[in-house]
C-alpha positions in Angstrom: -11.3 27.8 -4.3 -10.3 24.9 -6.2 -13.9 24.4 -7.1 -13.9 28.3 -8.7 -10.2 28.9 -10.1 -9.7 24.9 -11.0 -12.2 24.8 -14.0 -10.9 28.5 -15.2 -7.2 26.5 -15.0 -8.3 23.5 -17.0 -10.1 25.9 -19.6 -6.7 27.7 -20.2 -4.9 24.5 -21.1 -7.7 23.6 -23.4 -9.0 21.3 -21.1 -12.6 20.0 -20.6 -13.4 20.2 -17.1 -17.0 20.0 -17.0 -16.9 16.5 -14.7 -15.6 19.0 -11.7 -12.1 19.5 -10.4 -10.4 17.6 -7.6 -7.0 17.8 -5.9 -5.1 14.1 -5.0 -2.4 13.7 -2.7 -0.1 10.5 -1.7 1.1 11.1 2.0 4.3 9.4 2.3 4.7 8.1 6.0 8.1 7.9 7.2 9.3 6.2 10.6 12.2 5.0 12.4 11.8 1.2 13.9 14.1 0.5 16.6 14.7 -2.3 18.6 12.1 -2.2 21.4 14.7 -3.0 24.3 16.5 0.3 23.3 13.5 2.2 23.2 12.5 1.1 27.1 16.0 2.6 28.0 15.2 5.9 27.0 12.3 7.8 29.1 12.8 10.7 26.4 11.5 8.1 23.7 9.1 6.8 25.7 7.5 10.0 26.6 8.1 12.5 23.9 8.7 9.9 20.9 12.1 11.5 20.5 15.7 12.0 22.4 15.7 15.2 24.7 19.0 13.9 26.6 22.1 12.3 25.8 24.7 12.2 23.3 24.1 12.6 19.4 23.7 9.3 17.3 27.2 7.8 16.8 26.2 7.9 13.4 23.8 9.6 11.1 23.2 9.7 7.4 26.5 10.9 6.3 27.1 8.1 3.9 23.8 7.3 2.7 24.9 3.8 2.1 21.2 3.0 3.7 19.0 5.1 1.5 16.8 2.9 -1.0 18.8 0.3 0.2 17.1 -3.7 -0.1 15.2 -4.7 3.4 17.2 -7.2 5.1 15.8 -10.7 5.6 17.9 -10.8 8.5 16.6 -7.7 10.4 12.8 -7.8 12.2 12.4 -4.4 9.9 11.2 -6.4 6.9 8.8 -8.8 8.6 7.5 -5.6 10.3 6.5 -3.8 7.6 5.4 -6.6 5.4 2.6 -7.2 7.9 2.2 -3.7 8.0 1.5 -3.4 4.2 -0.7 -7.0 4.7 -2.9 -5.2 7.2 -3.0 -1.8 5.7 -4.4 -4.0 2.4 -6.7 -5.9 4.3 -8.5 -2.3 5.1 -8.4 -1.3 1.6 -5.4 1.0 1.7 -2.8 0.3 -0.7 0.9 0.7 -0.1 2.5 0.6 -3.2 5.9 1.1 -1.7 7.9 0.4 1.0 11.7 0.9 1.4 14.5 2.1 3.6 15.0 6.3 4.2 18.7 7.8 4.5 19.2 7.5 8.4 19.7 4.2 10.0 16.6 2.3 10.9 14.5 5.0 8.9 11.9 3.6 6.8 8.9 4.9 4.5 5.9 4.0 3.1 4.3 5.5 0.3 0.1 5.1 -0.8 -1.1 5.3 -4.3 -2.8 8.4 -4.7 -6.0 9.7 -3.5 -8.6 11.9 -2.9 -7.1 14.4 0.3 -9.7 13.4 2.7 -9.4 10.0 2.0 -5.8 10.0 2.3 -5.4 11.9 5.5 -8.3 9.6 6.9 -6.0 6.4 5.4 -2.7 7.9 6.9 -4.3 8.2 10.2 -5.0 4.2 10.1 -1.9 3.5 8.9 0.4 5.2 11.7 -2.3 3.3 13.9 -1.6 -0.4 12.5 2.5 0.7 12.6 2.2 1.6 16.5 -0.1 -1.6 16.7 2.5 -4.3 14.9 5.7 -3.0 15.7 5.8 -4.5 19.0 5.0 -7.7 17.7 8.2 -7.9 15.9 10.4 -6.9 18.7 10.2 -3.1 17.7 9.0 0.4 18.6 7.8 2.6 16.0 8.7 6.2 16.3 6.6 9.0 14.4 7.7 12.4 15.5 8.9 14.7 12.9 12.9 14.4 14.4 13.5 11.6 17.2 17.0 12.1 17.0 19.1 15.3 17.2 21.2 16.2 14.2 19.8 12.9 11.9 17.4 13.0 9.0 13.7 13.4 10.6 10.7 11.3 9.6 7.9 13.2 8.3 5.1 13.1 5.9 5.9 14.0 2.5 2.5 16.0 0.8 2.8 14.9 -2.8 -0.3 16.9 -4.2 -1.7 17.2 -7.5 -4.7 18.7 -9.0 -7.2 16.9 -11.7 -10.2 16.4 -13.1 -12.8 14.0 -12.2 -12.2 12.1 -15.5 -8.3 11.7 -14.5 -6.9 14.3 -16.4 -3.7 15.2 -14.2 -2.8 19.0 -14.8 0.8 18.3 -13.1 1.4 15.5 -16.1 2.3 17.3 -19.4 1.1 13.9 -21.6 -2.1 13.9 -19.8 -2.4 17.7 -20.8 -1.5 17.3 -24.5 -3.3 14.7 -24.9 -7.1 15.7 -22.8 -6.1 19.8 -25.0 -5.4 17.9 -28.5 -2.2 20.3 -28.7 0.5 19.3 -29.9 3.9 19.0 -27.9 
C-alpha cells in the first residue's frame, strides 16, 4: 500500500518521491523496575509478569509527581538504565531518551526513529537487554502491558511517520513546505 499510494500522496503535496517512500517508527519501551526481593515475594509477578491476586497498589499515579522527574542517583534504577542504554549503544541501538513515567517505579526508553523492520528488531533486543541487566542492579523488569491493577501500564508507543527515501517527512510541515517550494 505504501509503495503504491505513498508516491501519490507526495505528488499531491507537490513533493518529488522518485527516490521511493518508506515508513518510519520510534518504539518507546516502558518498563517497571521493582526491587528483586519484592519480585520474589510475588509468585504472580514471577509467573505472569503482572499482579493477579492481592490488594491494589497503595499509591497510583494520582499526583503524577514522578512523571518526567530526574532520575534519582539514590536508587538502583539510574545505574540500571544507564547500563541498559550503554549496552544498547554498544550494539548500535541509539536510545536517545530515558526518563521516569507517570507511575512510581515506571520508566521509559525512546530510540531514534528508524525504518519499521530495524526498529522492531532493535526493540526486541532492547527488551532482552533490559531483562538481563536489571538483576545485576537488584531489580526485576516488568515488561507486561498492565502489571499492576489500576496503575498505568508499561506499553510500547509506536510513533509512526512516512517519508521519502531522501528524508522528507510528510508529518513535518516545514519539511513539506521546503521540499514542495510552497509558501507557508
